N, C-alpha and C positions, 0 to 999 in steps of 0.2 A: 370424469379423469381429468379435467384440467384442472379443478379445484384441487383434487389429490394431487398431482404433480406439481402445483403452486406449493400444498404446503409441503411436500417432499424437499423442493426447492429451499423453504425456509429452515427447515430441521436441518438440511445438509450445511447451510450456512452456519447456524447456530453450534452445530456440532463440532464444524471447522474452527469457528471462532474460539470456541472453549479449550481446544487443541492447542490453539496459537497461544492463549494465554497460558495453559499448563505449560507449554514448553518454553515461553517468556520465564516465568516463575522456576521452572527447570536451569534456567540459565543463571539465576541468580543462587540457587539453592545448592548446585555441585561444587561451585568454587569457595563458596561459603563454608560449606562442610569441608572441604579439602584445605583451608587455610585455618581450620580447627574453630569457629565461631559455631557457638551453641544456637541451632535453628529450632525453636518452639513450635511454628506452627508452618505448614505449607498449606494455602488455602487458595481455591479457585472459586470466584464469585465473592461477593460481598451479601450482609444481610443473614438472616437466619440459616443455621447449618442445616445443610439436608442429610450428611452423614459424615464420619470422620473415625479415622482409625490412627492409633497411637503405634509408631512404630520406634521402638529405642527413646529417644528424647523428645523426638519431633511427632507432631500431631498432623495427618494429612485427611485434609476433608474438602467438601464442595458445597456451596453457600447457595441460595435462592435465586440471587441475580448475578448473570454470566455477565458482569460489565466489568469485570478486570481479576484482579487478584493481587495476592502477597506472600511473602514469607515474614516471620517475626523473628528477628535475629536479637540476639543479647547485646545491649549496650550501642544501640544503633547512634545516641547521642552520649557523651559522657557524663557522670554524675553531675546534678546541679549543684553551684557552690552553696546555697542553702535553699531549703525547702519551703521555710515558714516565714512568716511575715516579719518577723523581728529577728532575721538573721545577720545585720551588721550593714556592713558598708557593701559587700556583694549584692543583698537583698536589694537595699535601698537604690543602688544604682539599677538594678534590673527592674524596680517598680518604676523609675523616671523613664526608665525606655519603653516601659508598656503603660500607656497613659490612661487606658479605661479598664474598669473592671472586669468587662467580657473578655478583652484579649488577653489580662492579667490571668484569669481563670483559665483560658486555654493554653496559657504557656504551663502554668501549674497542672493543669491535667497533663499534658505532654510528659513534662519530667516525672510525675508520679508515674505514669505507664511507665516512661523507661527505666526509673527506678527498679520496677518490678522485675523485669527482665535481668537486672543484673544482680540478682539474690541467687547467690549459688552458681554464679557463671565463672566466679575466679578471673583469670585470664582471658578466658574465652570470648572477648567480646570484639564487636564490629570496628568501635573506634579505638582501639589498642593496635590495630593492624596497620603495619606500614601504607603509608598514601596508594602507592603502586597497586596493593591487593585489595583495599577498599573501592580502586578504580574500576579493577578487573571483576569485581564482584557484582557491580552496579551496572556497568556494560553489558554484562553477561547475559542479561535479559533482552536487550534491544538486539545484540548481537545474533540471538537465536531466531528471533523474528527474521531478520535478514538472511540468515541461512535457509528459513522455513520457505520465505518468498523465491530465493534462487532455486531451491529444491522443485518449489512446484511451478515456477516459470521454465523450467529445464524439462520439466513432465509436459507442459503446454506447448512449448516451441517445438522441442526435439521427439516425444513421445506422440503427440496428437498433430501438431503442425501447423500452421498459419495458413489460414484462408487465401488462396494467391488463385488470381487469374491465369489459367494454365493455356497451353499452346492446343489443346482439344477445342475443335469448333463445336459450339452449342447450336448456333445456328446463323443465318446469311442475311444481311441487309438486301431489300429488294430493290436499291436504288441508290444513287450518289447522292449524297445530300448539297444543297448549293451552298453552305459555309461549314465548317468543323462543328458548330454548335447548333444549325438549323435541322428541323424533322422533314422539312420541304423536300423533293426530289428535285435535281436538276438533269437526271438520266433516267432511263428505264431499268436499268441493271447495271449491278454491282460487279466490278472484274473478278472476284472470287466465285461469284456464280456464273459468270462466261467462261471461268476456264474449267467448270465441271467440280468443285469443292462441296463437299456436303457435311451436314453435322455429324460429329464424331470422328471426321478424320483430325488428324494429330499434324503439327507444323514441326518437322523435324530440324529443319535447317533451311537458312534464306541466303542464296548466294555465297554458299559455303559456309556459312557461319553458323554452329550450332546455338540455337535458341532456349535458354532453360524455363522461362515462362513468357506471359504475353507481353509484359512489359517491354521486354526486351524484344520481341517481334515487332512490335508495334512502334518502336522507336527506327528501326530499320525501316520500316514501312513509310513512315512519316518522312523519313529523311530522303526518299527516293520518288518524288512524284513524277509520273511521265515517262519513268526508265523501266525497262522489262527486267524482271528480276526472276532466278529461278529458285524455287521452293519444294524442298524435299518433303512430300505428304505420305503418313503414316496412315493407312486404311486397313483395318481389320488384320494387322501385322505382316502387309506387305506394303514396301515403301513404292515410289513412284514420284518421278520429277514434272512439275508443271511449269509452266512460265507465266506469269501475271504482272500485268503492267499497272502499277498503282495509278487511281485515277489523282488529276492535280485537284484539290479542294482550298479554297480561299479560307485562311483563319477568320475568327469573328474579330478578333482585336485589328487585323489589316488587311484587308481584301488583296492588298498588292502580292503578300506572302499567301504561298500556297504550299500543303502539305500533302502525303502520299494518303489514299484510302483504297482498299480494296473489300471492305463490307463483311467482315466477320467477328462474330461476337464470342468470348472465352467462356469455357467451363472452368465454374468454381471448384477448387479442390484444396484439402488438408493436405499442406506440404512440409515435410518434417525439416527444421532446420539443423544448423552446426550445434554442437554442443555448448558453443560459448555463445549463443543467441539467448540463453535463458538469463545467464547472469548480467549480459549486457542490457539486456530489457529491464531486470532490477533496478541495477545502477541509474540507468534513464527514470525512472519512475521514483528514484530517491530525490532525483532533481526536480521532478515534477511537483511531487508530494512536499518537499520542501517550501516552493513555489506557494503554497496553498498555505502552509502553518504560517508564514513570514505575514502573509494578506488576511489570516484569519478571521479577526475581528470585525475587519470591514466586508469580507466575503459574507460573515455571518448576518451583517446589517443587512447587506444586500438581498439575502435570503428571505430575513424577516420582512424586508419593506413590500416583497412578492404576497406575503400573506395579506397585505391590506389592498396593492393593487391589482392583485391577480395577473399580474405578468408572468412570463415564462421564467423559469430559474434557469442558472448559467449550467449546462450539463457538465462544464469540469470545475464546478464548484464543489463545497463539502457535504455531506450527507451523514446523517446518525446511523447506529445500527440498523434503525428501524427501516430506512431508506436502502440499505444493501440487501436487507432480509426481502422486501418489496422486489428489488432487481433479480436477486437470485431465483425468487418465486416465478419471476415473468420469464428468465432463461429457462428454468424446468418446464415450464407449461407452454411455450412456445412451440410452432409446428417445424422448428428445424430437425433436422435429424438428430438422433440422442447424443452421437459423439460430440456436435457441436454444442450442445446443450450442456454435457459434462465439462467439455473445455472452456465454457463459459464461466461456470462457476468456480473451476480452478483457478482462472484467471481474476476471478473477483476476490479469493481467497489470498492470493498473491499478493494483489493489491492492498487490501487490509493487513497485511503482515507488514506492507512496506509503510504503510500509515502508522502502524504501532512502531516500527523500529524509529522513526522520524522524529514521531511526536512525545516519545518517551526521552529524546535527546534533548528536549528543550531545558535551557538551563533555569528550570525553577522548581523550587519544592512543590508539592510533594513528587514531582517526576524523576527518573532515575538521573537525566542530565543534572538537576539539582544537588540531587547527592554528590555526584561528580565534582561539582563546583564547591560544594562544601569540604570534600577530601581537598582538591588543589590547593584550596585558600588556605587550609591546615598544612599542607606541606610547605607553602611558602612562607608561612609566617615560621615556620620551624627553621627554613633554611635561612632566613635573613637572620635569625636570632643567632646561627652558627657562625655565620660569617660575620655579624657585629659581634660575638663574644657576649651575648647575652643569655640569661638562663633560659632552658625551653619555656615556650608559654605554656597556656593551659589549651588542651584540646579546643577545638572551636565549639561551641554550643548552639547547635542548629535548631533547639527548641526555643531561642529568641527570635527565629524567622517564622514561628508561629503563625502570629499575626498576617504577615504576608503570606503565607501559605495558605491560609484561611481566604484572603481575598483571591488569590488563585485560584482555588477550590470553588468557590463562588461563581467566581466568572466563568470557569468551565461547564458547570451546573447550569448558568444561564445559557451559554453558547448550544450545550446539549441540549436544554429544553426546547430553544428555538429551534433548533434543526429538527428534532423529533415531531415539533408541531408541525413544520413544512412538510416533512414526510409523508403526514397524514393526511394534511388539508391540499398541499400542492407537490405533489411526489414527483420525483424524475421518473422517468419510463422508457422503457425499450422500444414501446411500440409507437 
């Protein structure tokens, strides 16, 4: 059963990731079609096509490797000024900028592939759109991931709730410790036990102040060492008031400073949060993931070093889809209540969508952020030509950036390979 649960967790993550990718591409597809761009393909995954179906002018399909997706728009780039080796000035300039035969071939292949999408497209091309429409199309995908993350975190925080230490007593301490961090006893019994509290009792209020969770109750108790306090306790639906005097316990940092202690341990429970808690958590995650992305090469290098040294990996470091699958499997096969396991996988999918949102905004081709930069640069050139009373410049030909794109893709492939290897050999674990 444990193995089956692990497999189910992995499958749920894969399906959830596929849905996230599909929605990302829909975020590109819908505005592209709304703006009149001809879309030839909408594909989930890469590699060989498992199945596809054509509806109208667009082929919709699923490919073997669920590691991404794409839509094929007509005229992502403008027509090349020259397609052959003897094309005159523009061709010679292009050849000077591309110093090697390998990169020259990449540029030529990209231009030929783009030229195929222009056949029969007429005016329905991406590069002819106004800058703001191109930006909307390219940001549509990442924004879908952000919206999905907000929905998932809202379900997690407001639907399932957050694991919280409640004011319901789970057990009582047998004695008063010698300090706030010690397990050694200073006296035989704790104030809560002396006052007659029992496991299952719920602390409703302290000195007339209602307490919503154990954190609030603890703050009041610790602030009142040696002072008698009135506790309203709910036991089996009946409320009663008891007086408890918190024992004065020295803190570990400063023996002259004392905090109150009554000796109760809380019961944990999922507590629903306000509706704004989910969006707030999503935004906080954006900042955290952005910090990881900025330091990604360094963090991947540190992860690679653990393969040699055997050191523990940073639990807050990057992981691959394989690592996410392992964590999902561990969540599903853990001994926690099933509601906690489902909530954990929802939170993991929410975090993955935040990662997709932030990562795709990196301003490098072939990522969405790179296409946004190209569109903005094209707009800046046209704006400058207008204010300088110059002829409109040619649209920006991003195929010239194919060598840089190749380097970026190669770097991402290497980093992805390192993380996959680390997740297989030295995986992060919840256990």
